[in-house]
N, CA, C, O and the ligand as a Tripos MOL2 file, in Angstrom:
@<TRIPOS>MOLECULE
protein
  265   263    67     0     0
PROTEIN
NO_CHARGES

@<TRIPOS>ATOM
      1 N        -103.2550   30.3060   -6.5540 N.3       1 MET1
      2 CA       -103.1410   29.4100   -7.7580 C.3       1 MET1
      3 C        -101.8050   28.6910   -7.6750 C.2       1 MET1
      4 O        -100.7410   29.2740   -7.4660 O.2       1 MET1
      5 N        -101.9360   27.3960   -7.8520 N.am      2 LYS2
      6 CA       -100.6960   26.5240   -7.8010 C.3       2 LYS2
      7 C         -99.7910   26.7920   -9.0240 C.2       2 LYS2
      8 O        -100.2770   27.0480  -10.1250 O.2       2 LYS2
      9 N         -98.5760   26.7330   -8.8210 N.am      3 THR3
     10 CA        -97.6830   26.7100  -10.0100 C.3       3 THR3
     11 C         -97.5350   25.3940  -10.5230 C.2       3 THR3
     12 O         -97.9720   24.4380   -9.8830 O.2       3 THR3
     13 N         -96.9220   25.2390  -11.6910 N.am      4 SER4
     14 CA        -96.7720   23.8870  -12.2030 C.3       4 SER4
     15 C         -95.5570   23.1400  -11.6570 C.2       4 SER4
     16 O         -95.2470   22.0030  -12.0140 O.2       4 SER4
     17 N         -94.8920   23.8780  -10.7570 N.am      5 ILE5
     18 CA        -93.6040   23.2510  -10.2450 C.3       5 ILE5
     19 C         -93.8260   21.9510   -9.5220 C.2       5 ILE5
     20 O         -93.0650   20.9940   -9.6610 O.2       5 ILE5
     21 N         -94.9180   21.9400   -8.7250 N.am      6 ASP6
     22 CA        -95.1840   20.7030   -7.9180 C.3       6 ASP6
     23 C         -96.0320   19.7250   -8.6640 C.2       6 ASP6
     24 O         -96.2980   18.6330   -8.1610 O.2       6 ASP6
     25 N         -96.4540   20.0650   -9.8120 N.am      7 LYS7
     26 CA        -97.1220   19.0140  -10.6450 C.3       7 LYS7
     27 C         -96.1160   18.4730  -11.5690 C.2       7 LYS7
     28 O         -95.0480   19.0460  -11.7860 O.2       7 LYS7
     29 N         -96.4540   17.4000  -12.0920 N.am      8 LYS8
     30 CA        -95.5710   16.7180  -13.0830 C.3       8 LYS8
     31 C         -95.6460   17.5840  -14.2920 C.2       8 LYS8
     32 O         -96.7460   17.8270  -14.7880 O.2       8 LYS8
     33 N         -94.5120   18.0810  -14.8180 N.am      9 PRO9
     34 CA        -94.5650   18.9260  -16.0520 C.3       9 PRO9
     35 C         -95.0680   18.1440  -17.2350 C.2       9 PRO9
     36 O         -94.8360   16.9450  -17.3870 O.2       9 PRO9
     37 N         -95.7660   18.8840  -18.0600 N.am     10 ALA10
     38 CA        -96.2340   18.1490  -19.3140 C.3      10 ALA10
     39 C         -95.1340   17.5260  -19.9860 C.2      10 ALA10
     40 O         -95.2740   16.3890  -20.4380 O.2      10 ALA10
     41 N         -94.0210   18.1680  -20.1030 N.am     11 ARG11
     42 CA        -92.8610   17.5650  -20.6340 C.3      11 ARG11
     43 C         -91.7130   18.5810  -20.5110 C.2      11 ARG11
     44 O         -91.9600   19.7870  -20.4750 O.2      11 ARG11
     45 N         -90.4870   18.1110  -20.4480 N.am     12 ASN12
     46 CA        -89.4230   18.9520  -20.4280 C.3      12 ASN12
     47 C         -88.8850   19.0840  -21.8430 C.2      12 ASN12
     48 O         -89.0520   18.1940  -22.6780 O.2      12 ASN12
     49 N         -88.2290   20.2270  -22.0950 N.am     13 LEU13
     50 CA        -87.6340   20.3820  -23.3910 C.3      13 LEU13
     51 C         -86.1800   19.7890  -23.3230 C.2      13 LEU13
     52 O         -85.4600   19.8480  -22.3260 O.2      13 LEU13
     53 N         -85.8650   19.2380  -24.4660 N.am     14 THR14
     54 CA        -84.5370   18.5710  -24.5390 C.3      14 THR14
     55 C         -83.7990   19.2290  -25.7230 C.2      14 THR14
     56 O         -84.3710   20.0410  -26.4500 O.2      14 THR14
     57 N         -82.5250   18.8620  -25.8970 N.am     15 ALA15
     58 CA        -81.7690   19.2870  -27.0270 C.3      15 ALA15
     59 C         -82.3970   18.9090  -28.3720 C.2      15 ALA15
     60 O         -82.0800   19.4770  -29.4170 O.2      15 ALA15
     61 N         -83.2810   17.9460  -28.3010 N.am     16 ALA16
     62 CA        -83.8860   17.4480  -29.5840 C.3      16 ALA16
     63 C         -85.0540   18.3310  -29.9540 C.2      16 ALA16
     64 O         -85.5510   18.2650  -31.0780 O.2      16 ALA16
     65 N         -85.5020   19.1590  -29.0200 N.am     17 ASP17
     66 CA        -86.6040   20.0450  -29.3830 C.3      17 ASP17
     67 C         -86.1020   21.2910  -30.0340 C.2      17 ASP17
     68 O         -85.2350   21.9790  -29.4950 O.2      17 ASP17
     69 N         -86.6440   21.5960  -31.2040 N.am     18 ARG18
     70 CA        -86.2200   22.7610  -32.0230 C.3      18 ARG18
     71 C         -87.3600   23.7610  -32.1120 C.2      18 ARG18
     72 O         -88.5480   23.4400  -32.0870 O.2      18 ARG18
     73 N         -86.8870   25.0230  -32.2200 N.am     19 CYS19
     74 CA        -87.8040   26.1250  -32.4680 C.3      19 CYS19
     75 C         -88.5810   25.7890  -33.7140 C.2      19 CYS19
     76 O         -88.0740   25.1520  -34.6370 O.2      19 CYS19
     77 N         -89.8350   26.2350  -33.7230 N.am     20 ASP20
     78 CA        -90.6910   25.9410  -34.9760 C.3      20 ASP20
     79 C         -90.3660   26.9550  -36.0790 C.2      20 ASP20
     80 O         -90.8410   26.8080  -37.2050 O.2      20 ASP20
     81 N         -89.5650   27.9830  -35.7720 N.am     21 ARG21
     82 CA        -89.2860   29.0280  -36.7320 C.3      21 ARG21
     83 C         -87.8450   28.9330  -37.2580 C.2      21 ARG21
     84 O         -87.5470   29.5020  -38.3080 O.2      21 ARG21
     85 N         -86.9940   28.2660  -36.5920 N.am     22 CYS22
     86 CA        -85.6170   28.1040  -36.9910 C.3      22 CYS22
     87 C         -85.0320   26.8370  -36.4270 C.2      22 CYS22
     88 O         -85.7920   26.0200  -35.9060 O.2      22 CYS22
     89 N         -83.7260   26.6110  -36.4930 N.am     23 GLU23
     90 CA        -83.1970   25.3820  -36.1090 C.3      23 GLU23
     91 C         -82.5500   25.4210  -34.7150 C.2      23 GLU23
     92 O         -81.8840   24.4770  -34.2900 O.2      23 GLU23
     93 N         -82.7670   26.5260  -34.0350 N.am     24 ALA24
     94 CA        -82.1470   26.6700  -32.7310 C.3      24 ALA24
     95 C         -82.9030   25.7310  -31.6780 C.2      24 ALA24
     96 O         -84.0520   25.3290  -31.8600 O.2      24 ALA24
     97 N         -82.2010   25.4560  -30.6640 N.am     25 ARG25
     98 CA        -82.8270   24.6300  -29.5800 C.3      25 ARG25
     99 C         -83.9890   25.4700  -28.9780 C.2      25 ARG25
    100 O         -83.8970   26.6650  -28.6970 O.2      25 ARG25
    101 N         -85.1020   24.6880  -28.8140 N.am     26 ALA26
    102 CA        -86.2500   25.3240  -28.2190 C.3      26 ALA26
    103 C         -86.0470   25.4700  -26.7290 C.2      26 ALA26
    104 O         -85.6010   24.5590  -26.0320 O.2      26 ALA26
    105 N         -86.4280   26.7740  -26.2300 N.am     27 LEU27
    106 CA        -86.3420   27.0420  -24.8010 C.3      27 LEU27
    107 C         -87.6820   27.3610  -24.1430 C.2      27 LEU27
    108 O         -87.8290   27.3400  -22.9210 O.2      27 LEU27
    109 N         -88.6590   27.6590  -25.0160 N.am     28 VAL28
    110 CA        -89.9780   27.9410  -24.4740 C.3      28 VAL28
    111 C         -90.9930   27.1070  -25.3040 C.2      28 VAL28
    112 O         -90.8850   26.9800  -26.5240 O.2      28 VAL28
    113 N         -91.9580   26.5620  -24.5860 N.am     29 GLY29
    114 CA        -93.0030   25.8000  -25.1600 C.3      29 GLY29
    115 C         -94.3790   26.5260  -24.7720 C.2      29 GLY29
    116 O         -94.6420   26.8290  -23.6080 O.2      29 GLY29
    117 N         -95.1780   26.7630  -25.7890 N.am     30 THR30
    118 CA        -96.4410   27.4430  -25.5540 C.3      30 THR30
    119 C         -97.5860   26.5530  -26.1630 C.2      30 THR30
    120 O         -97.3660   25.7700  -27.0880 O.2      30 THR30
    121 N         -98.8030   26.7180  -25.5960 N.am     31 VAL31
    122 CA       -100.0140   26.0890  -26.1240 C.3      31 VAL31
    123 C        -101.0000   27.1370  -26.4300 C.2      31 VAL31
    124 O        -101.1930   28.0650  -25.6440 O.2      31 VAL31
    125 N        -101.6680   27.0150  -27.6060 N.am     32 LEU32
    126 CA       -102.6700   27.9890  -28.0110 C.3      32 LEU32
    127 C        -104.0500   27.5870  -27.4750 C.2      32 LEU32
    128 O        -104.3430   26.4090  -27.2650 O.2      32 LEU32
    129 N        -104.8610   28.5830  -27.2690 N.am     33 PRO33
    130 CA       -106.2780   28.2630  -26.7670 C.3      33 PRO33
    131 C        -106.9880   27.2560  -27.6560 C.2      33 PRO33
    132 O        -107.7930   26.4660  -27.1640 O.2      33 PRO33
    133 N        -106.6960   27.2660  -29.0040 N.am     34 GLN34
    134 CA       -107.4030   26.3770  -29.8610 C.3      34 GLN34
    135 C        -106.7520   25.0030  -29.9580 C.2      34 GLN34
    136 O        -107.2160   24.1290  -30.6900 O.2      34 GLN34
    137 N        -105.6200   24.8220  -29.1730 N.am     35 GLY35
    138 CA       -105.0660   23.5150  -28.9490 C.3      35 GLY35
    139 C        -103.6340   23.3150  -29.5610 C.2      35 GLY35
    140 O        -102.9190   22.4090  -29.1330 O.2      35 GLY35
    141 N        -103.2320   24.1100  -30.5060 N.am     36 GLY36
    142 CA       -101.9960   23.9510  -31.0390 C.3      36 GLY36
    143 C        -100.7720   24.2440  -30.1350 C.2      36 GLY36
    144 O        -100.8650   25.1400  -29.2970 O.2      36 GLY36
    145 N         -99.7050   23.5780  -30.2560 N.am     37 SER37
    146 CA        -98.5670   23.9120  -29.3930 C.3      37 SER37
    147 C         -97.3780   24.2650  -30.2110 C.2      37 SER37
    148 O         -97.1450   23.6970  -31.2790 O.2      37 SER37
    149 N         -96.6080   25.2190  -29.7040 N.am     38 LEU38
    150 CA        -95.4690   25.6920  -30.5110 C.3      38 LEU38
    151 C         -94.2300   25.7230  -29.6310 C.2      38 LEU38
    152 O         -94.3220   25.9270  -28.4200 O.2      38 LEU38
    153 N         -93.1170   25.5270  -30.2240 N.am     39 LEU39
    154 CA        -91.8430   25.6390  -29.5190 C.3      39 LEU39
    155 C         -91.0510   26.7980  -30.0460 C.2      39 LEU39
    156 O         -91.0960   27.0890  -31.2410 O.2      39 LEU39
    157 N         -90.3170   27.4750  -29.1730 N.am     40 TRP40
    158 CA        -89.6300   28.6870  -29.5600 C.3      40 TRP40
    159 C         -88.2390   28.6640  -28.9810 C.2      40 TRP40
    160 O         -87.9880   28.1380  -27.8960 O.2      40 TRP40
    161 N         -87.3420   29.2580  -29.7510 N.am     41 CYS41
    162 CA        -85.9620   29.6660  -29.2290 C.3      41 CYS41
    163 C         -86.2110   30.9350  -28.5130 C.2      41 CYS41
    164 O         -87.3010   31.5050  -28.5850 O.2      41 CYS41
    165 N         -85.1710   31.4070  -27.7890 N.am     42 ALA42
    166 CA        -85.3610   32.6430  -27.0420 C.3      42 ALA42
    167 C         -85.6070   33.8570  -27.9930 C.2      42 ALA42
    168 O         -86.3730   34.7730  -27.6970 O.2      42 ALA42
    169 N         -84.9190   33.7950  -29.1240 N.am     43 TYR43
    170 CA        -85.0440   34.9260  -30.0230 C.3      43 TYR43
    171 C         -86.4520   34.9960  -30.5850 C.2      43 TYR43
    172 O         -87.0360   36.0800  -30.6010 O.2      43 TYR43
    173 N         -87.0200   33.8990  -31.0450 N.am     44 HIS44
    174 CA        -88.2860   33.9580  -31.6860 C.3      44 HIS44
    175 C         -89.3940   34.0600  -30.7020 C.2      44 HIS44
    176 O         -90.4470   34.6030  -31.0360 O.2      44 HIS44
    177 N         -89.2170   33.5530  -29.4610 N.am     45 PHE45
    178 CA        -90.2010   33.8300  -28.5120 C.3      45 PHE45
    179 C         -90.2780   35.2890  -28.1530 C.2      45 PHE45
    180 O         -91.3810   35.8230  -28.0330 O.2      45 PHE45
    181 N         -89.1730   35.9550  -27.9760 N.am     46 ASN46
    182 CA        -89.1650   37.3530  -27.6820 C.3      46 ASN46
    183 C         -89.8920   38.1330  -28.9010 C.2      46 ASN46
    184 O         -90.6520   39.0840  -28.7170 O.2      46 ASN46
    185 N         -89.5790   37.6360  -30.0970 N.am     47 PHE47
    186 CA        -90.1040   38.3090  -31.2960 C.3      47 PHE47
    187 C         -91.6570   38.1820  -31.3650 C.2      47 PHE47
    188 O         -92.3630   39.1120  -31.7540 O.2      47 PHE47
    189 N         -92.1590   36.9470  -30.9540 N.am     48 PHE48
    190 CA        -93.6050   36.6980  -31.1290 C.3      48 PHE48
    191 C         -94.4390   36.7950  -29.8130 C.2      48 PHE48
    192 O         -95.6390   36.5260  -29.7550 O.2      48 PHE48
    193 N         -93.6530   37.2190  -28.7390 N.am     49 GLU49
    194 CA        -94.3610   37.1920  -27.4450 C.3      49 GLU49
    195 C         -95.6300   37.9920  -27.3360 C.2      49 GLU49
    196 O         -96.6140   37.5560  -26.7390 O.2      49 GLU49
    197 N         -95.5950   39.1530  -27.9130 N.am     50 GLU50
    198 CA        -96.7580   40.0300  -27.8750 C.3      50 GLU50
    199 C         -97.9370   39.3890  -28.5900 C.2      50 GLU50
    200 O         -99.0740   39.4040  -28.1190 O.2      50 GLU50
    201 N         -97.6220   38.8400  -29.7200 N.am     51 GLY51
    202 CA        -98.6780   38.1080  -30.5180 C.3      51 GLY51
    203 C         -99.1840   36.9550  -29.8180 C.2      51 GLY51
    204 O        -100.3930   36.7210  -29.8270 O.2      51 GLY51
    205 N         -98.3570   36.2090  -29.2050 N.am     52 LEU52
    206 CA        -98.8100   35.0790  -28.4430 C.3      52 LEU52
    207 C         -99.7080   35.3950  -27.2970 C.2      52 LEU52
    208 O        -100.6660   34.6870  -26.9890 O.2      52 LEU52
    209 N         -99.3410   36.5470  -26.6440 N.am     53 ASP53
    210 CA       -100.1080   36.9670  -25.5380 C.3      53 ASP53
    211 C        -101.4870   37.4800  -26.0810 C.2      53 ASP53
    212 O        -102.5300   37.3250  -25.4460 O.2      53 ASP53
    213 N        -101.4220   38.0760  -27.2520 N.am     54 ALA54
    214 CA       -102.7390   38.6280  -27.7790 C.3      54 ALA54
    215 C        -103.7540   37.5790  -28.0680 C.2      54 ALA54
    216 O        -104.9550   37.8250  -27.9590 O.2      54 ALA54
    217 N        -103.2530   36.2910  -28.4720 N.am     55 VAL55
    218 CA       -104.1240   35.2210  -28.7670 C.3      55 VAL55
    219 C        -104.4180   34.3070  -27.5600 C.2      55 VAL55
    220 O        -105.0990   33.2860  -27.6630 O.2      55 VAL55
    221 N        -103.8790   34.7230  -26.4470 N.am     56 GLY56
    222 CA       -104.1550   33.9950  -25.1950 C.3      56 GLY56
    223 C        -103.2890   32.7650  -25.0570 C.2      56 GLY56
    224 O        -103.6890   31.8460  -24.3410 O.2      56 GLY56
    225 N        -102.1400   32.6780  -25.6840 N.am     57 ALA57
    226 CA       -101.3170   31.4670  -25.5010 C.3      57 ALA57
    227 C        -100.7710   31.3710  -24.0800 C.2      57 ALA57
    228 O        -100.5220   32.3540  -23.3820 O.2      57 ALA57
    229 N        -100.6010   30.0620  -23.7020 N.am     58 THR58
    230 CA       -100.0980   29.7910  -22.3370 C.3      58 THR58
    231 C         -98.6770   29.1770  -22.4250 C.2      58 THR58
    232 O         -98.4010   28.2720  -23.2130 O.2      58 THR58
    233 N         -97.8230   29.7160  -21.5860 N.am     59 ILE59
    234 CA        -96.5130   29.1250  -21.5970 C.3      59 ILE59
    235 C         -96.4100   27.9400  -20.7400 C.2      59 ILE59
    236 O         -96.6160   28.0360  -19.5300 O.2      59 ILE59
    237 N         -96.0900   26.7790  -21.3220 N.am     60 LEU60
    238 CA        -95.9830   25.5620  -20.5610 C.3      60 LEU60
    239 C         -94.6020   25.3380  -19.9550 C.2      60 LEU60
    240 O         -94.4590   24.8180  -18.8490 O.2      60 LEU60
    241 N         -93.5710   25.7550  -20.7330 N.am     61 VAL61
    242 CA        -92.2210   25.5060  -20.3480 C.3      61 VAL61
    243 C         -91.4070   26.7290  -20.6870 C.2      61 VAL61
    244 O         -91.5010   27.2270  -21.8090 O.2      61 VAL61
    245 N         -90.6410   27.2150  -19.8010 N.am     62 ASP62
    246 CA        -89.7990   28.3330  -20.0620 C.3      62 ASP62
    247 C         -88.3800   28.0290  -19.4330 C.2      62 ASP62
    248 O         -88.1780   28.0850  -18.2200 O.2      62 ASP62
    249 N         -87.4890   27.7260  -20.2980 N.am     63 GLU63
    250 CA        -86.1230   27.3530  -19.7780 C.3      63 GLU63
    251 C         -85.1340   28.3590  -20.1310 C.2      63 GLU63
    252 O         -83.9410   28.0550  -20.1520 O.2      63 GLU63
    253 N         -85.5390   29.5520  -20.4140 N.am     64 ARG64
    254 CA        -84.5530   30.5870  -20.8060 C.3      64 ARG64
    255 C         -83.6700   30.9910  -19.6760 C.2      64 ARG64
    256 O         -82.5580   31.4370  -19.9580 O.2      64 ARG64
    257 N         -84.0150   30.8930  -18.4950 N.am     65 CYS65
    258 CA        -83.2640   31.3260  -17.3350 C.3      65 CYS65
    259 C         -82.3740   30.2100  -16.7610 C.2      65 CYS65
    260 O         -81.6760   30.4220  -15.7700 O.2      65 CYS65
    261 N         -82.3990   29.0810  -17.3560 N.am     66 ARG66
    262 CA        -81.5460   28.0070  -16.8050 C.3      66 ARG66
    263 C         -80.1260   28.1110  -17.3100 C.2      66 ARG66
    264 O         -79.2810   27.2930  -16.9490 O.2      66 ARG66
    265 ZN        -86.0900   30.3590  -33.4840 Zn       67 ZN67
@<TRIPOS>BOND
     1     1     2 1
     2     2     3 1
     3     3     4 2
     4     3     5 am
     5     5     6 1
     6     6     7 1
     7     7     8 2
     8     7     9 am
     9     9    10 1
    10    10    11 1
    11    11    12 2
    12    11    13 am
    13    13    14 1
    14    14    15 1
    15    15    16 2
    16    15    17 am
    17    17    18 1
    18    18    19 1
    19    19    20 2
    20    19    21 am
    21    21    22 1
    22    22    23 1
    23    23    24 2
    24    23    25 am
    25    25    26 1
    26    26    27 1
    27    27    28 2
    28    27    29 am
    29    29    30 1
    30    30    31 1
    31    31    32 2
    32    31    33 am
    33    33    34 1
    34    34    35 1
    35    35    36 2
    36    35    37 am
    37    37    38 1
    38    38    39 1
    39    39    40 2
    40    39    41 am
    41    41    42 1
    42    42    43 1
    43    43    44 2
    44    43    45 am
    45    45    46 1
    46    46    47 1
    47    47    48 2
    48    47    49 am
    49    49    50 1
    50    50    51 1
    51    51    52 2
    52    51    53 am
    53    53    54 1
    54    54    55 1
    55    55    56 2
    56    55    57 am
    57    57    58 1
    58    58    59 1
    59    59    60 2
    60    59    61 am
    61    61    62 1
    62    62    63 1
    63    63    64 2
    64    63    65 am
    65    65    66 1
    66    66    67 1
    67    67    68 2
    68    67    69 am
    69    69    70 1
    70    70    71 1
    71    71    72 2
    72    71    73 am
    73    73    74 1
    74    74    75 1
    75    75    76 2
    76    75    77 am
    77    77    78 1
    78    78    79 1
    79    79    80 2
    80    79    81 am
    81    81    82 1
    82    82    83 1
    83    83    84 2
    84    83    85 am
    85    85    86 1
    86    86    87 1
    87    87    88 2
    88    87    89 am
    89    89    90 1
    90    90    91 1
    91    91    92 2
    92    91    93 am
    93    93    94 1
    94    94    95 1
    95    95    96 2
    96    95    97 am
    97    97    98 1
    98    98    99 1
    99    99   100 2
   100    99   101 am
   101   101   102 1
   102   102   103 1
   103   103   104 2
   104   103   105 am
   105   105   106 1
   106   106   107 1
   107   107   108 2
   108   107   109 am
   109   109   110 1
   110   110   111 1
   111   111   112 2
   112   111   113 am
   113   113   114 1
   114   114   115 1
   115   115   116 2
   116   115   117 am
   117   117   118 1
   118   118   119 1
   119   119   120 2
   120   119   121 am
   121   121   122 1
   122   122   123 1
   123   123   124 2
   124   123   125 am
   125   125   126 1
   126   126   127 1
   127   127   128 2
   128   127   129 am
   129   129   130 1
   130   130   131 1
   131   131   132 2
   132   131   133 am
   133   133   134 1
   134   134   135 1
   135   135   136 2
   136   135   137 am
   137   137   138 1
   138   138   139 1
   139   139   140 2
   140   139   141 am
   141   141   142 1
   142   142   143 1
   143   143   144 2
   144   143   145 am
   145   145   146 1
   146   146   147 1
   147   147   148 2
   148   147   149 am
   149   149   150 1
   150   150   151 1
   151   151   152 2
   152   151   153 am
   153   153   154 1
   154   154   155 1
   155   155   156 2
   156   155   157 am
   157   157   158 1
   158   158   159 1
   159   159   160 2
   160   159   161 am
   161   161   162 1
   162   162   163 1
   163   163   164 2
   164   163   165 am
   165   165   166 1
   166   166   167 1
   167   167   168 2
   168   167   169 am
   169   169   170 1
   170   170   171 1
   171   171   172 2
   172   171   173 am
   173   173   174 1
   174   174   175 1
   175   175   176 2
   176   175   177 am
   177   177   178 1
   178   178   179 1
   179   179   180 2
   180   179   181 am
   181   181   182 1
   182   182   183 1
   183   183   184 2
   184   183   185 am
   185   185   186 1
   186   186   187 1
   187   187   188 2
   188   187   189 am
   189   189   190 1
   190   190   191 1
   191   191   192 2
   192   191   193 am
   193   193   194 1
   194   194   195 1
   195   195   196 2
   196   195   197 am
   197   197   198 1
   198   198   199 1
   199   199   200 2
   200   199   201 am
   201   201   202 1
   202   202   203 1
   203   203   204 2
   204   203   205 am
   205   205   206 1
   206   206   207 1
   207   207   208 2
   208   207   209 am
   209   209   210 1
   210   210   211 1
   211   211   212 2
   212   211   213 am
   213   213   214 1
   214   214   215 1
   215   215   216 2
   216   215   217 am
   217   217   218 1
   218   218   219 1
   219   219   220 2
   220   219   221 am
   221   221   222 1
   222   222   223 1
   223   223   224 2
   224   223   225 am
   225   225   226 1
   226   226   227 1
   227   227   228 2
   228   227   229 am
   229   229   230 1
   230   230   231 1
   231   231   232 2
   232   231   233 am
   233   233   234 1
   234   234   235 1
   235   235   236 2
   236   235   237 am
   237   237   238 1
   238   238   239 1
   239   239   240 2
   240   239   241 am
   241   241   242 1
   242   242   243 1
   243   243   244 2
   244   243   245 am
   245   245   246 1
   246   246   247 1
   247   247   248 2
   248   247   249 am
   249   249   250 1
   250   250   251 1
   251   251   252 2
   252   251   253 am
   253   253   254 1
   254   254   255 1
   255   255   256 2
   256   255   257 am
   257   257   258 1
   258   258   259 1
   259   259   260 2
   260   259   261 am
   261   261   262 1
   262   262   263 1
   263   263   264 2
@<TRIPOS>SUBSTRUCTURE
     1 MET1         2 RESIDUE 1 A MET
     2 LYS2         6 RESIDUE 1 A LYS
     3 THR3        10 RESIDUE 1 A THR
     4 SER4        14 RESIDUE 1 A SER
     5 ILE5        18 RESIDUE 1 A ILE
     6 ASP6        22 RESIDUE 1 A ASP
     7 LYS7        26 RESIDUE 1 A LYS
     8 LYS8        30 RESIDUE 1 A LYS
     9 PRO9        34 RESIDUE 1 A PRO
    10 ALA10       38 RESIDUE 1 A ALA
    11 ARG11       42 RESIDUE 1 A ARG
    12 ASN12       46 RESIDUE 1 A ASN
    13 LEU13       50 RESIDUE 1 A LEU
    14 THR14       54 RESIDUE 1 A THR
    15 ALA15       58 RESIDUE 1 A ALA
    16 ALA16       62 RESIDUE 1 A ALA
    17 ASP17       66 RESIDUE 1 A ASP
    18 ARG18       70 RESIDUE 1 A ARG
    19 CYS19       74 RESIDUE 1 A CYS
    20 ASP20       78 RESIDUE 1 A ASP
    21 ARG21       82 RESIDUE 1 A ARG
    22 CYS22       86 RESIDUE 1 A CYS
    23 GLU23       90 RESIDUE 1 A GLU
    24 ALA24       94 RESIDUE 1 A ALA
    25 ARG25       98 RESIDUE 1 A ARG
    26 ALA26      102 RESIDUE 1 A ALA
    27 LEU27      106 RESIDUE 1 A LEU
    28 VAL28      110 RESIDUE 1 A VAL
    29 GLY29      114 RESIDUE 1 A GLY
    30 THR30      118 RESIDUE 1 A THR
    31 VAL31      122 RESIDUE 1 A VAL
    32 LEU32      126 RESIDUE 1 A LEU
    33 PRO33      130 RESIDUE 1 A PRO
    34 GLN34      134 RESIDUE 1 A GLN
    35 GLY35      138 RESIDUE 1 A GLY
    36 GLY36      142 RESIDUE 1 A GLY
    37 SER37      146 RESIDUE 1 A SER
    38 LEU38      150 RESIDUE 1 A LEU
    39 LEU39      154 RESIDUE 1 A LEU
    40 TRP40      158 RESIDUE 1 A TRP
    41 CYS41      162 RESIDUE 1 A CYS
    42 ALA42      166 RESIDUE 1 A ALA
    43 TYR43      170 RESIDUE 1 A TYR
    44 HIS44      174 RESIDUE 1 A HIS
    45 PHE45      178 RESIDUE 1 A PHE
    46 ASN46      182 RESIDUE 1 A ASN
    47 PHE47      186 RESIDUE 1 A PHE
    48 PHE48      190 RESIDUE 1 A PHE
    49 GLU49      194 RESIDUE 1 A GLU
    50 GLU50      198 RESIDUE 1 A GLU
    51 GLY51      202 RESIDUE 1 A GLY
    52 LEU52      206 RESIDUE 1 A LEU
    53 ASP53      210 RESIDUE 1 A ASP
    54 ALA54      214 RESIDUE 1 A ALA
    55 VAL55      218 RESIDUE 1 A VAL
    56 GLY56      222 RESIDUE 1 A GLY
    57 ALA57      226 RESIDUE 1 A ALA
    58 THR58      230 RESIDUE 1 A THR
    59 ILE59      234 RESIDUE 1 A ILE
    60 LEU60      238 RESIDUE 1 A LEU
    61 VAL61      242 RESIDUE 1 A VAL
    62 ASP62      246 RESIDUE 1 A ASP
    63 GLU63      250 RESIDUE 1 A GLU
    64 ARG64      254 RESIDUE 1 A ARG
    65 CYS65      258 RESIDUE 1 A CYS
    66 ARG66      262 RESIDUE 1 A ARG
    67 ZN67       265 GROUP 0 **** ****
């Protein structure tokens, strides 16, 4: 399976992207199977990660390690 590294990323997160749960800068972007997309700060992503996994969300961008 190819990683998304050699494809053009859907988009990169910038300082203008904010977590959907708080005002922190978004570091993780996910898309839901039904089509919605959500942005997360590291804290809220960790908090909701199990739930996201349970609904089959896909991580599009993860900049937590940068
Ligand atoms: Zn947050």
